[in-house]
N, C-alpha and C positions, 0 to 999 in steps of 0.2 A: 191494593189498598181497599178496593171495594170488597174483596173477599174477607179481609180481616174485620171490617165493620159489620158485615152480615153475621159473622160468627159471634162477635161480641153481643150483638143485639139478640141473637138466639139464646145465648147463655143467660142474658138478663131477663128474658121473658119466659124461660122454662119454669113450669110449676115446681114448687119446692117439694122435696121428698122423692122425686123421680130420678133414678140412676142412669138412664139411657140418654145418649146425645141426640140432638135433633137430626132430622133427615138431611138437611143441607150440609152439616159438618161431615157426614159420612161421604157425601158426593165429592167434597173437596179432597178428602184423604185418598180416595180411590184415584182421582185425577193425578195427584202428586206421585203415587206409587206407579201408575202406568207410565208417566213421563220418565221416571228413573229406570224402569225396566227397558223402555225403548232406547234410552241412552246407552245402556249396557249392551244391548243387541247391536247397535250401530258400531260401538267400539270394538266388539268382538269380530264383526264382519270386516271392519277396516284392518284390524290386526291380522286376521287370516289372509286377507288379500295382500298385505305387505309381506307376510311370511312366504306366500306362494310366489310373489314377484321376486323375492330374494333367492328362492330355490331354483327358479327357472331363469337364471342369468344367462345371456347369450354367449357363444364362443367368440373370443377375440382373436384376430389374426394380425401377424406382422407381415407387411406387404412391401414390395419393391416394384416400381413402375418400369415397364418396357420403354426403351428409347431407341434412337437411331444414332449410330456412330461407327467408328472404325474398329476393326478387330485384326490383330496380328497374331497368327499362330506361330509359336516359337519352340525351339529345342534348346535346352540348356545343358551345358557340359563343363567340365573342368579339365584343364591341361597344364602343361609346363612349357615355358619358353626355353628355347635353345638356339644356338647359332646353326646356320645351314650346314657349315662344315666345321667340325671340331676334331682336332688331331691330338692324340696323346703321345707325347714325345718321351721315349724311354731309352734305356741303356741296354746295349747288347753284350756288354762285358761287365764283370764285377770289379769293384774297386772303391777307393775312397774319393769323394768329391773334393777336387782340388780348388776349383773356382767356379763361380756362377756369374754369368754375364747378362742375365735377364731376371726380371722380378714381376710381381703382379702389375698388370696394366702396361707392361712394356710392349712397344711396337717392334716387331721383328720382321726380317725379310728372309726369303728362301736362301738357305746356305749360310745364314749368320750363325756364328758360334754362340751358344747359349749356356754351355757348361763344359767343364773339363775334368776328367778323371785322372788321378795321379798315374803317370804312364811308366814308372820305373820298371815294373815287372814285365810289361809288354815290350819295352825297349830291349831288355835282356833276352826275352824270348825271340825277338826278331834277330838279334845279333847271333844267338845260338843257331837259328835256322840258316843264316847266311854262312856260318862256319860249316854246318853240315852239308850245305850245298857245295861249298868249295872242296870238302873232302870227297864228296861223291864224284865231282868232276875229276879229281886226281885219281880216284879209283878207276874211272873210265879210261884215262890215259894209260894207267898201268895194265889194265886188262887188254887194251888194244895192242900195247907193246908185246905182251905175252902171246897174244894171238898171232902177231907177225912172226915171232920166234917159232911158235909151234908150226906155222905154215911152212917155214923154211926147213925145219927139221923133218917134217913129213915129206917134203920134196926130195931131200937128200936120201932119206930111207927108201923112198920109192925107187930112186935111181940105182941104189946099191942092190935092191931086191931084184931089179931087172937084170943085173949082172950076177945074180945069185950069190952076192957077197953077204947078205943078211937074210935072216929067216923070215918067213911069213908072219910069225908071231911079233917080231919087232916092227914089221910094217903095220900090223893092226894096232899095236900100242901107240905108234906115232900118229896114226890116223885118229885114234880116240883122243889123244892129247890135243890135237888140233880142234876137234869138236868141243872139248871142254873149254879151251881158250876162247873160241868164238862165243860160247854160251856165257862165259864170264864177261865178255864185252857187252852183250845184251843186258845182263843183270846189272852191270855198273851203270849203263845208260838208264835203266829203269830206276835205279836208286837216285840218279840225278833228277829225274822227273818227280820222284817223291819228295826230294829235298826242295825242289822248286815249289811244289804245292804247300809244303810246310812253311816255307819262307813267305809265300803269298798270304797264308792264313795268319802268320805272326804279324806281318805288316798291316793286314786288314784289322786285326784286333787293336793294333797300335793306333790306327786311324779312328777306330770306334771310341777311343778315349776322348776324342774331341767330338762333342755332341752339337749338331747344328739343327736349325729349324727347317722342317721340310716344306713349309708354306709361308706365305706372307700373312701376317695376322697380328693378333693381340694376345698376350699371355693372360689367361684368366685364372690359372691355378699353378702354384709351385709347391711341390711335395717334398723337397729335399733342402738341406742346408749344407754349407761348406763344412767339411770334415766328416760328414755322414757317409757310411759305407753302404753301397748298394750291391745286392746279390742278384745275378742274372742266371742262376742255375736252371730254374724251371721255366720262368717266364720273364719277359723284360719288365723291370720296374718302371713305373711312370714317374718321370721327373717334372714335366710341365704339361699343361693342357693349353693348347693354342686354338683360338677361334679365328677362322679366316676373315670374316667380315660381320661386324655387329650392326651394320646399318640394314641388313636384311636378315630376319630371323624366322623361326617357325614355332608353331604351337602344336604339340601332340596331345590331342584330346581323347577322352574316353567316352564314346557315344554308346548309349544303351541299345541293345538289339531291337527294342521296340521302336526306336527313332532312326535307326541307321538307314531305313528305306526312304526317309524323307530328305536326306542330305546327299549331295553329289558335288563333283568337282565344278569349280567356277562360281559357287554360291558366295555371296558377300556375308560376312559375319562381323559382329562387334564383340568386344570383350573388355573387361576391366581387370585391373590388378590392385592388390591391397595398397601398394605404394602410392597410387593416385586414385583414390576412391571416387572422386568427382569427375574423372575424365574417362571418356570412352575411346578405344582404339579400334581401328579397322583392320580387316584381313580378308583373305580369299582362300577358299578351300582348294587345296592342290590335289589331294587324292584321299580316298577312303580305302584303307588297307583291308585285305581279306582275312588277315590273321586274327582270330578271336582270342581274347584274353578273359579268363574267368577268375574273378576275385570275389570271395565270399558268396559263391553260387550265383553271381551276377555276370552275365556275358556282355562284354563291351567290345567295340571295334575302334581302332585308332584312325581318327580323321586328322590329317596333316594340313595346317593352315599357314599360308605364307603371310608374313607381316613386314611392313617397312618401318624401319627404326632410324630415320635420318636424324632425329633429335637426340638419339642415344639415351632416351629415358628408360627404355626397357632393358633388363639385364637377364642373362641366362639363369635359369632356375626359378624365376618368378612364377607364381601360380596365377593362371588366367581363368576367369569365369566367363565362358563363351556363351553367346546367344546367337542362334541362327534362326532367322525369320524365313519359314518355308512357304507361307501363304499370308496374304494381306488383302483385306477388303475394306472399302470405305462406304459409309452411309448405308449400313445394313441394320435390320431390326435385331436388337440384342436383348436376350433374356439373361438375368443374373443366374449364375450357376447354382446359387443357393435355392432358387425356385425349382431347378431341375432335381435337386436332391430331396425336396420336401415330399414326405409321404404321411398323410393323416392317419392317426390311429383309429381304432374302432369307436372310441367315445366321440371323437370329432366327426367321423362319418355319420354316426347316429344323430348328432346334434344338427347337422346340416341336411339330413334326410337323404343321404346317398348310401345305398346298400352295396353296390358292386361297381367300383370305379373301373374304367377301361384299363387294359394292359396290352399295349401294342406289341406285335410280334416282330416287326422290323427293327433291327438294331439301330437304325438311324432315326427312329421316332421316340419321342418322350411324351409323358403326360405332365402337363403343367396345370396347377390349380390357380384359378383366377377369382378374385373377390369382386362380386357384383351384388349390389344392394345388401351388403353385409353377409352374403352367403358364398360359400366356396363352390366353384363350378370347375369340373375337370375339362381340359382341352388337350387334344392330341396334336403335336407339332412335329415337323421334320427339322432336324438340326444340321448345322454345317460346321465350320471351323470354330475353335475356341481358343481364348488366350489365358484360360485359367480362372478368369473372373466373370467374363461374359461369353455367351455362346450365340452364334448366328442362328436366327430363325429363318429357315428356307421356305417353309410353307406352313399353313395353319390358319385358324380364324382369329388370330391375335393381331393387335395393332398397337402402335406407339401410344403410350399413356395408360394402357391396361395395367391393373394392379395385380401382380402375381404374388401368391402366398409363399412366404419363405419359412414361416413358423407359426404354429398355433399355440393358444394359451395352454391347452392340455399337454402339448408336447413340451412346452417350457417348464410346466410344473413337474412333469415326470423326469426331465433331465435334472431339475434342481433337487429332486428328492433322490 
């Protein structure tokens, strides 16, 4: 206000006819211009500082805290449930199924008739074998009678030869006839033995038309119907599958060769089946078989697990998802496995000022990056067992509550692009 009054007063007192402003007015204009320039400089400095602060944004980390808890090292495998003893009941003769006396789920005892094959042909074969045997026995009697006659004839010829009433040629002929008669007796007796064997075979085939259960158990499979013809020319066709006892079963699992050294007989296992997803079943490893199986270039070994099935919930053929705990520890320092997998890239290393991170030579050692005061610091630790999510920290300079780095902002950007 004071400045404006002074300028007005100067203009009113200026001599007429002069075109130059008074000295005070020039001073005021210079002051205003200086203030404007100063404001522009301040604004430029502030803008430059803001731009530099935006360009030098810090690296952000995703972290997970170390804690203490239990770790269970496990082996997982899949297998198939089956009965301890399963017998396939077949037919040793060919023919048409005349009757069935067992079905799915039937309880059978040893020696119980489960099926019958139409026996007409086998009865006829047995009758023919008996007739052949009778004929063979008659042939033996005839040969024996002829042998007696030949013996008597030879005795008479020999006596007459001694009195020189017959020639030596007749004696030799009588002796040869005796030998032939005795040989016919032996041949007829052998024919009787052959007929006995044929009769036994025919009667055995006739008995095979009645099919019985070889064990006590439960029928879990029936593969034929009444009227169906079975052929037993090359191999015995399977009519029934009988499980001896479904209260005790077994699981045959395929264990990878990398894990087979951690499993042994007597270990306790748990498994689940799709039929009861919310329930776990118990079992015991009976044996680990030495025979290797290679499926799609993967070598596995069969671990047999005994299972009690008193509730009869488990059925043969079910798929079992088996878990074997081979090591378990409580209240150990645990590091997330994501922290063990973290490896900062060159941009992150440059931002945190690390040029050469450590690289341990011991296979049991790992490098873990820890966030301290907003900066990443590498720490070397020795690890123990792992459950797939956490790993035991055996030794190192870490403690519960330390924030391990699992991912960096630059790594996340690169994965996103």
